[in-house]
C-alpha positions in Angstrom: 0.0 -0.1 0.1 2.8 2.3 0.9 4.6 1.4 -2.3 1.4 2.4 -4.3 1.2 5.8 -2.6 4.9 6.5 -3.4 4.3 5.7 -6.9 1.4 7.8 -7.3 3.3 10.6 -5.8 6.1 10.2 -8.4 3.4 10.3 -11.2 1.8 13.4 -10.0 2.7 16.0 -12.5 1.1 18.9 -10.4 3.4 22.0 -10.6 4.2 23.9 -7.2 3.8 27.7 -7.9 6.2 29.7 -5.9 4.2 31.5 -3.1 6.4 34.5 -3.5 5.0 34.9 -7.1 1.4 34.5 -6.3 -1.1 36.9 -7.9 -2.1 39.7 -5.2 -5.7 39.4 -4.7 -8.4 42.0 -3.8 -10.9 41.4 -0.9 -13.5 38.8 -1.7 -17.1 38.1 -0.5 -18.7 34.6 -0.7 -22.4 34.4 -1.8 -24.7 32.0 -3.5 -25.2 33.0 -7.0 -27.7 31.5 -9.4 -25.9 29.4 -12.1 -27.6 31.1 -14.9 -25.9 34.3 -13.8 -22.5 32.9 -14.2 -20.7 32.4 -17.6 -17.6 30.2 -18.1 -14.4 32.0 -19.1 -13.2 31.8 -22.6 -9.7 32.2 -21.4 -9.6 29.1 -19.2 -6.8 26.8 -20.6 -8.5 23.8 -19.4 -10.3 22.1 -22.5 -10.7 18.5 -21.3 -13.2 17.3 -18.8 -13.4 13.5 -17.6 -17.4 12.9 -18.0 -17.2 10.0 -15.6 -15.4 11.9 -13.0 -17.7 14.8 -13.5 -20.8 12.5 -13.0 -19.0 11.2 -9.8 -18.7 15.1 -8.5 -22.3 15.8 -9.5 -23.4 12.8 -7.2 -21.3 13.9 -4.4 -22.7 17.5 -4.8 -26.2 16.1 -4.7 -25.5 14.6 -1.4 -23.2 17.1 0.4 -23.5 20.2 -1.8 -20.4 22.3 -3.1 -18.1 22.4 -0.1 -15.6 24.8 -1.7 -16.9 28.1 -3.5 -15.9 28.8 -7.0 -14.0 32.0 -7.8 -16.0 34.7 -10.0 -15.6 38.2 -10.9 -18.1 40.8 -12.5 -18.2 40.6 -16.3 -15.5 43.1 -17.7 -18.0 44.7 -20.0 -20.0 45.7 -17.1 -23.1 43.7 -17.5 -25.1 43.9 -14.1 -25.6 41.0 -12.1 -23.6 38.7 -14.6 -20.3 36.9 -13.4 -17.4 35.6 -15.2 -16.1 31.9 -13.7 -12.5 32.4 -13.1 -11.8 29.0 -11.3 -14.0 26.1 -10.4 -15.2 25.0 -14.0 -15.7 21.3 -12.7 -17.7 22.4 -9.8 -19.6 24.5 -12.0 -20.4 22.1 -14.5 -21.0 19.2 -12.0 -23.6 21.5 -10.2 -25.5 21.8 -13.5 -25.4 18.1 -13.8 -26.7 17.8 -10.3 -29.9 20.3 -11.1 -28.8 22.9 -8.5 -30.0 26.5 -9.1 -27.4 28.2 -7.2 -23.5 27.7 -6.2 -21.4 29.3 -3.4 -19.1 31.8 -5.1 -16.3 34.0 -4.0 -16.7 37.4 -5.8 -13.5 39.2 -6.6 -12.3 42.3 -8.6 -9.6 41.1 -11.0 -7.8 42.4 -14.0 -7.9 40.3 -17.2 -4.1 39.5 -16.4 -4.9 38.5 -12.8 -7.9 36.4 -14.1 -5.7 34.5 -16.5 -2.9 33.8 -14.2 -5.2 32.5 -11.4 -6.7 30.1 -14.0 -3.3 28.9 -15.1 -2.1 28.5 -11.5 -5.4 26.6 -10.6 -5.0 24.2 -13.4 -1.3 23.6 -13.0 -1.7 22.8 -9.3 -4.0 19.7 -10.4 -2.3 16.3 -10.8 -4.4 15.7 -14.2 -3.7 18.7 -16.0 -3.1 17.8 -19.8 0.1 19.1 -21.2 -1.8 20.9 -24.1 -3.9 22.9 -21.5 -0.8 23.7 -19.7 0.9 25.0 -22.9 -2.3 27.1 -23.8 -2.2 28.7 -20.4 1.6 29.7 -20.8 0.8 31.0 -24.1 -2.2 33.1 -23.1 -0.3 34.8 -20.4 2.7 35.6 -22.8 0.2 37.1 -25.3 -1.7 39.0 -22.8 1.5 40.7 -21.5 4.6 39.9 -23.4 6.7 42.2 -21.7 6.0 40.7 -18.3 5.6 37.0 -19.3 8.4 35.4 -21.1 9.8 31.9 -21.1 12.3 32.9 -18.2 9.9 34.7 -16.0 7.4 31.7 -16.3 10.0 29.2 -15.6 10.9 31.1 -12.5 7.2 31.5 -11.5 6.2 27.6 -11.7 9.7 26.4 -10.6 10.5 24.8 -13.8 13.5 24.9 -16.1 13.4 27.2 -19.3 13.6 24.1 -21.4 10.6 22.6 -19.8 8.3 25.8 -20.5 9.7 26.0 -24.0 9.0 22.3 -24.7 5.5 22.9 -23.5 4.9 26.0 -25.6 6.0 24.0 -28.6 3.0 21.8 -28.3 0.9 24.6 -29.2 2.3 24.1 -32.9 0.7 20.7 -33.4 -1.5 20.4 -36.2 -5.4 19.9 -35.1 -5.6 16.1 -35.8 -2.2 15.5 -33.7 -3.7 17.7 -31.0 -6.8 15.5 -31.1 -4.6 12.1 -31.0 -2.7 13.5 -27.9 -5.8 14.5 -26.1 -7.3 10.9 -26.4 -4.0 9.4 -25.5 -3.2 7.8 -28.8 0.0 9.8 -28.5 2.3 10.5 -25.4 3.8 13.8 -24.6 7.0 12.3 -25.9 5.5 11.7 -29.3 3.5 15.0 -29.3 6.9 16.9 -28.7 8.7 15.1 -31.5 5.8 16.0 -34.1 5.5 19.4 -32.8 9.0 20.3 -33.8 8.1 19.8 -37.5 6.4 21.8 -40.1 2.6 21.3 -40.4 2.9 19.0 -43.7 5.7 17.0 -42.1 3.5 16.8 -39.0 0.9 15.0 -41.2 3.4 12.7 -42.5 4.9 11.9 -39.0 1.4 11.2 -37.4 0.8 8.7 -40.2 4.3 7.2 -39.5 3.2 6.7 -35.9 0.4 4.5 -36.9 1.6 2.5 -40.1 -1.5 0.3 -40.1 -3.9 3.2 -40.3 -4.4 5.0 -43.7 -5.7 8.4 -42.4 -5.8 10.4 -39.4 -9.8 9.9 -38.9 -8.9 6.0 -38.8 -6.3 6.6 -36.0 -8.7 8.6 -34.1 -11.7 6.1 -34.4 -9.4 3.0 -33.5 -9.6 2.7 -29.7 -6.7 0.2 -29.8 -4.3 1.9 -32.0 -0.9 2.0 -30.6 1.9 4.2 -31.8 5.5 3.1 -32.8 8.0 3.9 -30.2 9.5 7.3 -29.7 12.9 6.0 -30.7 11.3 4.7 -33.8 9.7 7.9 -34.6 12.7 9.9 -34.0 14.8 7.8 -36.5 12.2 8.2 -39.1 12.4 12.0 -38.7 16.2 12.0 -38.7 16.0 10.0 -42.1 13.0 11.6 -43.8 12.7 15.1 -42.5 16.1 16.3 -41.4 18.6 17.7 -43.9 22.3 18.3 -43.5 23.1 21.8 -44.4 26.8 21.1 -44.8 26.1 19.0 -47.9 23.7 21.7 -49.3 24.3 22.6 -52.9 23.6 26.2 -52.2 25.4 28.7 -49.6 23.7 28.4 -46.3 25.2 31.8 -45.5 23.4 33.4 -48.5 20.7 35.9 -47.3 19.7 36.9 -50.8 18.9 33.4 -52.2 15.4 33.5 -50.9 15.1 36.9 -49.1 12.0 36.1 -46.9 13.9 32.9 -45.6 17.2 34.7 -45.1 20.5 32.9 -44.0 20.4 29.2 -42.8 22.9 30.4 -40.4 20.4 32.6 -38.4 17.3 30.7 -38.9 15.5 29.4 -35.9 14.7 26.1 -37.8 18.3 25.3 -37.8 19.0 22.9 -34.8 22.2 24.7 -33.8 20.3 28.0 -33.5 17.5 26.6 -31.2 19.1 24.3 -28.6 16.1 24.4 -26.3 14.0 22.9 -28.9 16.6 20.3 -30.3 18.6 19.6 -27.3 19.4 16.0 -28.4 20.5 16.8 -32.0 24.3 16.9 -31.9 24.8 17.9 -35.6 24.1 21.7 -35.4 23.7 22.3 -39.0 20.5 20.4 -39.6 17.6 21.9 -41.3 14.2 20.8 -40.2 12.0 22.6 -43.0 12.2 20.7 -46.1 9.8 23.2 -48.0 12.2 26.2 -47.3 15.2 24.0 -48.3 13.4 23.0 -51.6 12.6 26.7 -52.2 16.4 27.5 -52.0 17.1 24.5 -54.3 14.5 26.0 -56.8 16.1 29.4 -56.4 19.7 27.8 -57.3 18.1 26.5 -60.3 16.6 29.5 -61.5 19.7 31.3 -61.1 21.6 28.7 -63.3 18.8 28.9 -66.1 18.9 32.8 -66.3 22.2 32.9 -68.2 21.0 30.4 -70.6 17.6 32.0 -71.1 19.4 35.2 -71.8 21.1 33.8 -74.8 18.0 32.7 -76.3 18.1 29.0 -75.0 15.2 27.3 -73.5 16.9 25.2 -70.9 15.3 21.9 -69.7 15.0 20.7 -66.2 16.2 17.1 -65.5 16.0 14.8 -62.5 18.5 11.9 -61.5 15.4 10.1 -60.3 14.5 7.2 -62.5 11.2 7.7 -64.1 9.6 4.3 -62.8 10.3 5.5 -59.2 8.3 8.6 -59.5 4.6 8.4 -58.8 3.5 11.8 -60.1 5.5 13.0 -62.9 5.9 16.9 -63.3 5.2 17.5 -66.9 8.3 20.3 -67.0 10.7 17.7 -65.6 12.6 15.0 -67.4 13.4 11.8 -65.2 16.4 9.4 -65.7 15.4 7.1 -68.7 13.7 10.1 -70.6 16.9 11.6 -71.7 20.6 10.9 -72.4 23.6 12.8 -71.2 25.5 14.0 -74.3 28.3 16.5 -75.2 27.5 19.9 -76.4 26.0 20.3 -80.1 26.8 16.5 -80.3 23.5 16.1 -82.4 20.8 18.4 -83.6 18.4 17.6 -80.8 21.1 18.4 -78.0 19.6 21.0 -75.4 21.2 22.6 -72.4 19.5 21.3 -69.1 19.8 22.3 -65.5 19.7 19.3 -62.7 17.1 20.1 -60.2 17.9 17.4 -57.5 20.6 15.0 -56.2 24.2 16.1 -55.4 24.4 18.0 -58.8 21.6 20.3 -58.1 22.3 23.6 -60.4 24.7 21.8 -62.7 24.2 22.5 -66.4 24.3 19.6 -68.8 23.6 19.0 -72.2 21.0 16.2 -73.1 19.3 14.5 -76.0 15.6 13.3 -75.7 15.0 12.0 -79.1 14.5 8.2 -79.0 15.0 8.2 -82.8 18.3 10.1 -82.7 20.7 8.7 -85.4 23.6 9.7 -83.3 22.4 8.3 -80.0 19.8 5.4 -81.0 22.4 2.9 -80.7 22.9 3.5 -76.9 19.2 3.9 -76.0 19.4 0.8 -73.8 22.0 0.6 -71.3 24.2 -2.5 -71.7 26.5 -3.2 -68.6 30.0 -4.0 -69.4 31.5 -7.6 -68.8 33.3 -6.1 -65.7 30.0 -4.7 -64.3 28.3 -8.1 -65.2 31.1 -10.0 -63.2 30.8 -7.6 -60.3 27.0 -8.1 -60.1 27.3 -11.8 -60.5 29.6 -11.8 -57.6 27.4 -9.8 -55.4 24.3 -12.0 -56.1 26.5 -15.0 -55.2 27.5 -13.4 -52.0 24.0 -12.5 -51.1 22.5 -16.1 -51.7 25.3 -17.7 -50.0 24.6 -15.5 -46.9 20.8 -16.4 -47.0 21.4 -20.1 -47.3 24.1 -20.3 -44.8 21.5 -18.6 -42.4 18.9 -21.2 -43.2 21.2 -24.0 -42.6 22.3 -22.5 -39.3 18.7 -22.3 -38.1 18.0 -26.0 -39.2 20.9 -27.3 -37.6 19.9 -25.5 -34.5 16.4 -26.9 -34.8 17.4 -30.4 -34.9 19.6 -30.1 -31.8 16.8 -28.6 -29.8 16.2 -30.8 -26.8 12.7 -32.0 -25.7 13.1 -29.5 -22.7 14.3 -26.3 -23.6 17.5 -25.0 -22.1 17.5 -22.0 -19.7 19.5 -19.7 -22.3 17.0 -20.6 -25.1 14.1 -19.8 -22.6 15.1 -16.5 -21.8 15.9 -15.6 -25.5 12.4 -16.7 -26.4 10.9 -14.8 -23.5 12.7 -11.5 -24.0 12.2 -11.5 -27.6 8.4 -11.9 -27.1 8.4 -9.0 -24.8 10.2 -6.7 -27.0 7.5 -7.4 -29.9 4.6 -6.5 -27.5 4.9 -2.7 -27.7 5.2 0.1 -25.3 1.8 0.0 -23.7 1.8 -3.7 -23.1 5.3 -3.4 -21.7 3.7 -1.0 -19.0 0.8 -3.3 -18.4 3.0 -6.4 -17.9 5.5 -4.6 -15.6 2.4 -3.6 -13.4 1.0 -7.2 -13.4 4.3 -8.3 -12.0 4.6 -5.3 -9.5 8.0 -4.3 -11.1 9.1 -0.8 -9.8 9.1 1.4 -12.9 12.1 3.7 -12.4 12.0 6.7 -14.6 15.0 8.8 -16.0 14.9 12.3 -17.6 14.3 12.8 -21.2 15.3 15.5 -23.6 11.7 16.5 -23.9 11.3 17.4 -20.4 9.4 14.6 -19.1 10.4 11.0 -17.9 10.8 7.6 -19.4 11.3 4.0 -18.5 13.5 1.4 -20.0 11.3 -1.4 -19.9 13.5 -3.8 -21.8 16.5 -3.6 -19.6 14.2 -3.7 -16.5 12.5 -6.9 -17.7 15.9 -8.5 -18.9 17.1 -8.3 -15.3 13.9 -9.7 -13.9 13.7 -12.6 -16.3 17.3 -13.6 -15.8 16.6 -13.7 -12.1 13.6 -16.0 -12.5 13.6 -19.8 -12.0 12.7 -21.9 -15.2 9.1 -22.4 -14.5 8.6 -18.9 -13.8 10.3 -18.0 -17.3 7.8 -20.4 -19.0 4.9 -18.7 -17.0 6.2 -15.4 -18.1 5.7 -16.5 -21.6 2.1 -17.3 -21.2 1.5 -13.9 -19.5 3.1 -12.0 -22.5 0.6 -13.9 -24.9 -2.2 -12.7 -22.4 -1.3 -9.1 -21.6 -2.6 -7.6 -24.7 -6.2 -8.7 -23.6 -5.8 -6.4 -20.6 -6.6 -3.4 -22.9 -10.1 -1.9 -22.0 -11.3 0.8 -24.5 -12.4 3.8 -22.6 -15.2 4.8 -25.1 -16.7 1.5 -24.2 -15.6 0.1 -20.9 -18.6 -2.3 -20.6 -17.8 -4.2 -23.7 -17.2 -7.6 -22.5 -13.9 -9.6 -23.0 -14.1 -11.4 -26.4 -14.7 -15.3 -26.2 -12.1 -16.0 -28.7 -9.4 -14.0 -26.9 -6.5 -15.7 -25.4 -7.4 -14.5 -21.9 -11.0 -15.9 -22.0 -9.8 -19.1 -23.6 -6.9 -19.4 -20.8 -9.6 -18.8 -18.1 -12.0 -21.5 -19.6 -9.1 -24.1 -19.6 -7.9 -23.5 -16.2 -11.7 -23.2 -15.1 -11.5 -19.7 -13.7 -14.9 -18.3 -12.7 -14.7 -14.9 -14.4 -18.1 -13.8 -13.4 -17.2 -14.5 -9.5 -14.1 -12.3 -10.0 -15.9 -9.4 -11.6 -18.4 -9.3 -8.5 -15.6 -9.3 -6.1 -13.9 -6.3 -8.1 -17.1 -4.4 -8.1 -17.7 -5.1 -4.3 -13.9 -4.0 -3.5 -14.2 -0.9 -5.4 -17.7 0.0 -4.1 -16.3 -0.3 -0.5 -13.1 1.8 -1.2 -15.4 4.5 -2.6 -17.8 4.6 0.4 -14.6 4.7 2.6 -13.1 7.5 0.7 -16.3 9.6 0.8 -16.6 9.0 4.5 -13.2 10.0 5.2 -13.1 13.1 2.9 -16.5 14.5 3.9 -15.5 15.8 7.4 -12.2 17.2 6.2 -14.2 19.3 3.6 -16.7 20.6 5.8 -13.8 21.8 8.1 
C-alpha cells in the first residue's frame, strides 16, 4: 500500500507555484449565485473534462453540496448581475448536472491578467492537467503581457526549467489532428513533442508514420486500440526523412539573398544549432528541419543557373536524376532518368542545355538528347552493362545467396539439436524476444502485473521515461525456469488487458487468449467481476466517508 502511494506521488505532474510569485488578490465576498448568472471564461486553458469524474462529482454535490466556493468576477463589459467564472469549472459543470440552481461563489475584482494567471495556476496545481492545456495557459499569459511574461519569467514562476516551458509551448504548434490524438492518449507527450517540432505538412506525415497500419488520421482517432510506434522509431524516421544536413547543401547556407524572406540558414530558428532548447538531443548543429524552405532554396539556385541560358535565347530543360519508374506523380516540366541521355554540347541537332534539379548535382548545367529515334544516340538507347560490371553484379548476387542459405542452414542445424525440454538460455531468449514485440503500452501493463518498480529517467523533451526492456531483462534472468515459462504465457495474455475507454462495458471477447485460458483453467470470471465491484464500492464509500468531514472543516 505504501509503495502504491509512493508511485502515485511520483506520477503526480502537479506544479508547485512559488508563493512569492502569487497573484495579489483583492478582498472577496462569498455568496450563493444562480448558475444562470455565471458564464464560463473563454480564457480558461483547461479544455478537457473527464465525463465519468464529472458525474461522480455531481453525485457527491447532490449529497453534500458544493463545499468549496468557486471564484468569479464581475463581467468586464459591465453587464449587471452577470459574473465570469475564473476558477472552479468542474464544480460549476457538476452543479448543473446535479440540477442545482445556485452555487457558493467568492466574488473578486480582478484584471484580465490576474484572471488568466489565476486560471493557469489553478490548473497547473492539479495532478491531471493535460500538457496541451498547460501550454495554452503559458501562451495566453505571454500573449496578454509579452513584456511581463517570457519563457524565463514563467519558468521562475512555476519552478521549472526554461527548457521545460519551451517544450510545453512548442506543443501549441501541433496540427489539429495531432492535438486530438494527443488529447485521447493515442500519442504520449514524447510523441507529441517530436511531432510538434516539425512543419505542418511534415507533422501529417509523422502522425501517419506513428500508426503505419492506419491510412488516415480519422482512422487513427476512431480506433480505440491504435498504438503508436516507439518514440525512438519516430525519431529515427524524422532524422531519415525530414532532417537535411546543411553541410552538404548545394547552395550557400550563409547567402541571405537566395530567398530573401527565408534569409540565411545560419540565422534561421529552424536550424538545430540556433534552437538548442527545441533540439537539445541533436548533436549535429547544421541540420535544417524545414524541407519546404530547403526546396525553395534549391529551386532558387536552379533559376539562377537557368537565367544566363535564357538570356542567350536558349530554353533550358529541367532534368532529374530520379528514375522515371520510381516517380508516382510526374512533373510535366521535368525529364526523369530514362527520358533523356546526357551528351556532349552540339553532339546532335536535338542537343539541349539542361539544369539538374535534384541530387548532389543540383544546379549543374548539362547537355541532353531526348529524341529516342536520334541517329547519333539511338544505338545507346538501352544501357548495356560492361563485362566487368556483369561480373561484379554476379559476384554480389552469389554472396547474397550464400549468406541467405547459410543462415537457413544454421537455423535448421539448431532446430535439429533442440532438446525436448528447452535449456535456460533458450527460454530467456524466447521470453525477452516475445516481450520486445509487445509494444510500449503492453510493456507497461506487464510490468504492473508483476509489480516491478518503474524507475524513470529524465528525457530531452522535459518528461520521464522507463527503459522497460532493460528492467524486464534483469527480472527474467533472475526467475527460475518454471517462472520463465509462465512469463511467456503472461506475455501472450497481456494484450487482452486493454479495455477501451469509449466502451468500458464491452465484455471480454470469447475468442481472446485471456478468455480461452480462463476457460481451460476453470476460472470463474463472473465471480471475479463481482469481487472487484464490491471492493471498488467499499473503497469509494470509505473515501467519501473520510473526505466529507475534512471538506466541511
